[in-house]
Each structure stands twice: as C-alpha cells, then as structure tokens.
MARNUDREN-608555 format. One record per residue (C-alpha): residue number from 1; x, y, z. Coordinates in nm, 4 decimals. Last residue first. Layout:
! MARNUDREN-608555
+-----+----------+----------+----------+
: num :     east :    north :       up :
+-----+----------+----------+----------+
: NUM :        X :        Y :        Z :
...
+-----+----------+----------+----------+
! end
This chain:
! MARNUDREN-608555
+-----+----------+----------+----------+
: num :     east :    north :       up :
+-----+----------+----------+----------+
: 146 :  -1.7296 :   2.8838 :  -1.1308 :
: 145 :  -1.8610 :   3.2443 :  -1.1094 :
: 144 :  -2.2193 :   3.1311 :  -1.0485 :
: 143 :  -2.4846 :   3.2954 :  -1.2643 :
: 142 :  -2.8150 :   3.2619 :  -1.0763 :
: 141 :  -2.6776 :   3.2758 :  -0.7215 :
: 140 :  -2.9497 :   3.1224 :  -0.5001 :
: 139 :  -2.7567 :   2.9974 :  -0.1979 :
: 138 :  -2.7690 :   2.6361 :  -0.3160 :
: 137 :  -2.6614 :   2.7239 :  -0.6703 :
: 136 :  -2.3561 :   2.9078 :  -0.5430 :
: 135 :  -2.2231 :   2.6125 :  -0.3454 :
: 134 :  -2.3209 :   2.3758 :  -0.6258 :
: 133 :  -2.0725 :   2.5447 :  -0.8596 :
: 132 :  -1.7652 :   2.4450 :  -0.6521 :
: 131 :  -1.8445 :   2.1772 :  -0.5812 :
: 130 :  -2.1117 :   1.9368 :  -0.6921 :
: 129 :  -2.4802 :   2.0169 :  -0.7498 :
: 128 :  -2.4970 :   1.7786 :  -1.0444 :
: 127 :  -2.1701 :   1.5798 :  -1.0555 :
: 126 :  -1.8642 :   1.7072 :  -1.2447 :
: 125 :  -1.5959 :   1.5032 :  -1.0615 :
: 124 :  -1.3713 :   1.7724 :  -0.9174 :
: 123 :  -1.0357 :   1.8221 :  -1.0918 :
: 122 :  -0.7289 :   1.9428 :  -0.9062 :
: 121 :  -0.4005 :   1.9517 :  -1.0976 :
: 120 :  -0.0369 :   2.0260 :  -1.0192 :
: 119 :  -0.0289 :   1.9465 :  -0.6471 :
: 118 :   0.3153 :   2.0084 :  -0.5039 :
: 117 :   0.6664 :   2.0913 :  -0.6262 :
: 116 :   0.7724 :   1.7458 :  -0.7473 :
: 115 :   0.4353 :   1.6805 :  -0.9073 :
: 114 :   0.1033 :   1.5496 :  -0.7767 :
: 113 :  -0.2116 :   1.5075 :  -0.9801 :
: 112 :  -0.5419 :   1.5218 :  -0.7936 :
: 111 :  -0.8964 :   1.3985 :  -0.8579 :
: 110 :  -1.1920 :   1.5148 :  -0.6506 :
: 109 :  -1.4622 :   1.2613 :  -0.5861 :
: 108 :  -1.8188 :   1.3259 :  -0.4745 :
: 107 :  -2.0500 :   1.3694 :  -0.1778 :
: 106 :  -2.3363 :   1.6008 :  -0.2753 :
: 105 :  -2.2550 :   1.9483 :  -0.1431 :
: 104 :  -2.4499 :   2.0481 :   0.1637 :
: 103 :  -2.5150 :   2.4190 :   0.1914 :
: 102 :  -2.7090 :   2.5641 :   0.4822 :
: 101 :  -2.8795 :   2.8940 :   0.4086 :
: 100 :  -2.8327 :   3.1903 :   0.6414 :
:  99 :  -2.8477 :   3.4155 :   0.3350 :
:  98 :  -2.5370 :   3.6203 :   0.4069 :
:  97 :  -2.4842 :   3.8952 :   0.1490 :
:  96 :  -2.3710 :   3.7917 :  -0.1965 :
:  95 :  -2.1055 :   4.0238 :  -0.3364 :
:  94 :  -2.1460 :   4.1130 :  -0.7046 :
:  93 :  -1.8850 :   3.9408 :  -0.9168 :
:  92 :  -1.5543 :   4.0540 :  -1.0704 :
:  91 :  -1.3401 :   3.9594 :  -0.7719 :
:  90 :  -1.5290 :   3.7183 :  -0.5434 :
:  89 :  -1.7361 :   3.8139 :  -0.2379 :
:  88 :  -1.9474 :   3.5852 :  -0.0226 :
:  87 :  -2.0659 :   3.7950 :   0.2706 :
:  86 :  -2.0913 :   3.5963 :   0.5932 :
:  85 :  -2.3429 :   3.3525 :   0.7447 :
:  84 :  -2.3772 :   3.1042 :   0.4556 :
:  83 :  -2.3846 :   2.7794 :   0.6543 :
:  82 :  -2.1469 :   2.4950 :   0.5763 :
:  81 :  -2.0787 :   2.1973 :   0.3558 :
:  80 :  -1.8453 :   1.9184 :   0.2573 :
:  79 :  -1.8252 :   1.5465 :   0.1882 :
:  78 :  -1.5240 :   1.4381 :  -0.0143 :
:  77 :  -1.4130 :   1.1191 :  -0.1939 :
:  76 :  -1.0420 :   1.1611 :  -0.2664 :
:  75 :  -0.8811 :   1.0388 :  -0.5876 :
:  74 :  -0.5072 :   1.0243 :  -0.6521 :
:  73 :  -0.2697 :   1.0739 :  -0.9425 :
:  72 :   0.1102 :   1.0680 :  -0.9756 :
:  71 :   0.1932 :   0.6992 :  -0.9931 :
:  70 :  -0.1578 :   0.6122 :  -1.1081 :
:  69 :  -0.4967 :   0.5805 :  -0.9352 :
:  68 :  -0.3932 :   0.6072 :  -0.5690 :
:  67 :  -0.6969 :   0.6251 :  -0.3438 :
:  66 :  -0.7213 :   0.8855 :  -0.0679 :
:  65 :  -0.8916 :   0.7585 :   0.2507 :
:  64 :  -1.2473 :   0.8884 :   0.2712 :
:  63 :  -1.3253 :   1.2514 :   0.3350 :
:  62 :  -1.4880 :   1.5030 :   0.5669 :
:  61 :  -1.4824 :   1.8759 :   0.5141 :
:  60 :  -1.6257 :   2.1751 :   0.6955 :
:  59 :  -1.7291 :   2.5295 :   0.6182 :
:  58 :  -1.8154 :   2.6976 :   0.9521 :
:  57 :  -1.6998 :   3.0459 :   0.8497 :
:  56 :  -1.9049 :   3.0205 :   0.5272 :
:  55 :  -1.8795 :   3.3572 :   0.3520 :
:  54 :  -1.5300 :   3.4319 :   0.4842 :
:  53 :  -1.4240 :   3.0685 :   0.4284 :
:  52 :  -1.5515 :   3.0732 :   0.0703 :
:  51 :  -1.3819 :   3.4056 :  -0.0043 :
:  50 :  -1.0458 :   3.2724 :   0.1146 :
:  49 :  -1.1058 :   2.9487 :  -0.0792 :
:  48 :  -1.1783 :   3.1355 :  -0.4031 :
:  47 :  -0.8820 :   3.3709 :  -0.3579 :
:  46 :  -0.6555 :   3.0671 :  -0.3022 :
:  45 :  -0.7861 :   2.8937 :  -0.6126 :
:  44 :  -0.7562 :   3.2144 :  -0.8191 :
:  43 :  -0.3970 :   3.2702 :  -0.7049 :
:  42 :  -0.3096 :   2.9086 :  -0.7962 :
:  41 :  -0.4705 :   2.9020 :  -1.1421 :
:  40 :  -0.8393 :   2.8423 :  -1.2092 :
:  39 :  -0.9938 :   2.6587 :  -1.5028 :
:  38 :  -1.3590 :   2.7375 :  -1.5745 :
:  37 :  -1.6931 :   2.5876 :  -1.6732 :
:  36 :  -1.6335 :   2.2110 :  -1.6843 :
:  35 :  -1.4084 :   2.2486 :  -1.3794 :
:  34 :  -1.0279 :   2.2382 :  -1.3656 :
:  33 :  -0.8186 :   2.3640 :  -1.0761 :
:  32 :  -0.4757 :   2.4135 :  -1.2348 :
:  31 :  -0.1502 :   2.4138 :  -1.0409 :
:  30 :   0.1512 :   2.5869 :  -1.2024 :
:  29 :   0.2898 :   2.7359 :  -0.8787 :
:  28 :   0.2596 :   2.3865 :  -0.7326 :
:  27 :   0.0113 :   2.3653 :  -0.4482 :
:  26 :   0.0788 :   2.2331 :  -0.0972 :
:  25 :   0.2094 :   2.5693 :   0.0291 :
:  24 :  -0.1129 :   2.7338 :  -0.0846 :
:  23 :  -0.3225 :   2.4972 :   0.1260 :
:  22 :  -0.1129 :   2.5802 :   0.4313 :
:  21 :  -0.1587 :   2.9535 :   0.3658 :
:  20 :  -0.5328 :   2.9079 :   0.3081 :
:  19 :  -0.5844 :   2.7402 :   0.6459 :
:  18 :  -0.9487 :   2.6251 :   0.6582 :
:  17 :  -0.8228 :   2.3637 :   0.9110 :
:  16 :  -0.9852 :   2.0753 :   0.7168 :
:  15 :  -0.8711 :   2.2286 :   0.3893 :
:  14 :  -0.5160 :   2.2758 :   0.5140 :
:  13 :  -0.4966 :   1.9168 :   0.6421 :
:  12 :  -0.6160 :   1.7889 :   0.3035 :
:  11 :  -0.3607 :   2.0044 :   0.1200 :
:  10 :  -0.0816 :   1.8949 :   0.3559 :
:   9 :  -0.1630 :   1.5272 :   0.3034 :
:   8 :  -0.1756 :   1.5851 :  -0.0734 :
:   7 :   0.1608 :   1.7649 :  -0.0721 :
:   6 :   0.3174 :   1.4960 :   0.1506 :
:   5 :   0.2376 :   1.2193 :  -0.0945 :
:   4 :  -0.0333 :   0.9628 :  -0.0222 :
:   3 :   0.0714 :   0.6341 :   0.1271 :
:   2 :   0.1412 :   0.3386 :  -0.1009 :
:   1 :   0.0000 :   0.0000 :   0.0000 :
+-----+----------+----------+----------+
! end
C-alpha cells in the first residue's frame, strides 16, 4: 500500500483547518483547478477558498482515505458543507450577502495530480450540485462564477 504524498496530506490538512496559507504551500505554482466551466490558477484557487471561508466560516470537510490511481494521481471522496453567514465576495462578481442557508454538497470525488513541487491539478468530478458550482446554486446565485 502506497501512502499519499506529503503535498496531498498537507492540502487535506489545510482544507480541514481552513488554512489558506497551508493549502497554498501544498500547491505547485503551475496548479490548475479544472471544472467544466472554468480553469483556475493558484492565485484564483486561493482567492476562491479565502472568499468561501469568509462567507461560510463553519465550512467543513470530511473525506475517505485517498486512493492512488496512477503513480502521480489520486482520488479523494469528499463530503463538505457549511452555513452562509458571511458575505461571499469574489473579484468581478457582485457580493452575496449572508443568506443563512445551509449548503451540503453532494459527496463526490476530486482527482489530484502530484508533481515534485506540489499538487499540479485538481479536478472535481462534475456531478450535479457538486463543488464548486453547487455552493452558489444552493444559496441562489443565478450565474455562479465557477
């Protein structure tokens, strides 16, 4: 059994702690977060997570043990959610004031590629209502930014 690489362990720990600096240190400078709608680079990923944690101060994660798919790729089955009690504000989009709505993302896989300098690719399984788009859908944003 192969254990997951340090960068993936650090990323998971950073998510669970909502520690954007720790998350950033686990990402390669060339990381791409790929969704069917948009691809985000490292600064965009970190801005997204910072905004998410401001808008959802209780955002939480739970996950299954990471599965190795290939030498450099892993899958993690995530459960996540929180309550929209703060302003959700992303560059280029109108801020969304707190709605008080609870968001529960359908459990689904995220796929990761790991390079020598950290995570190089993050790709959520595109399930209906999945992250990140499902977050916006559940609080009533008609044109989600991602």
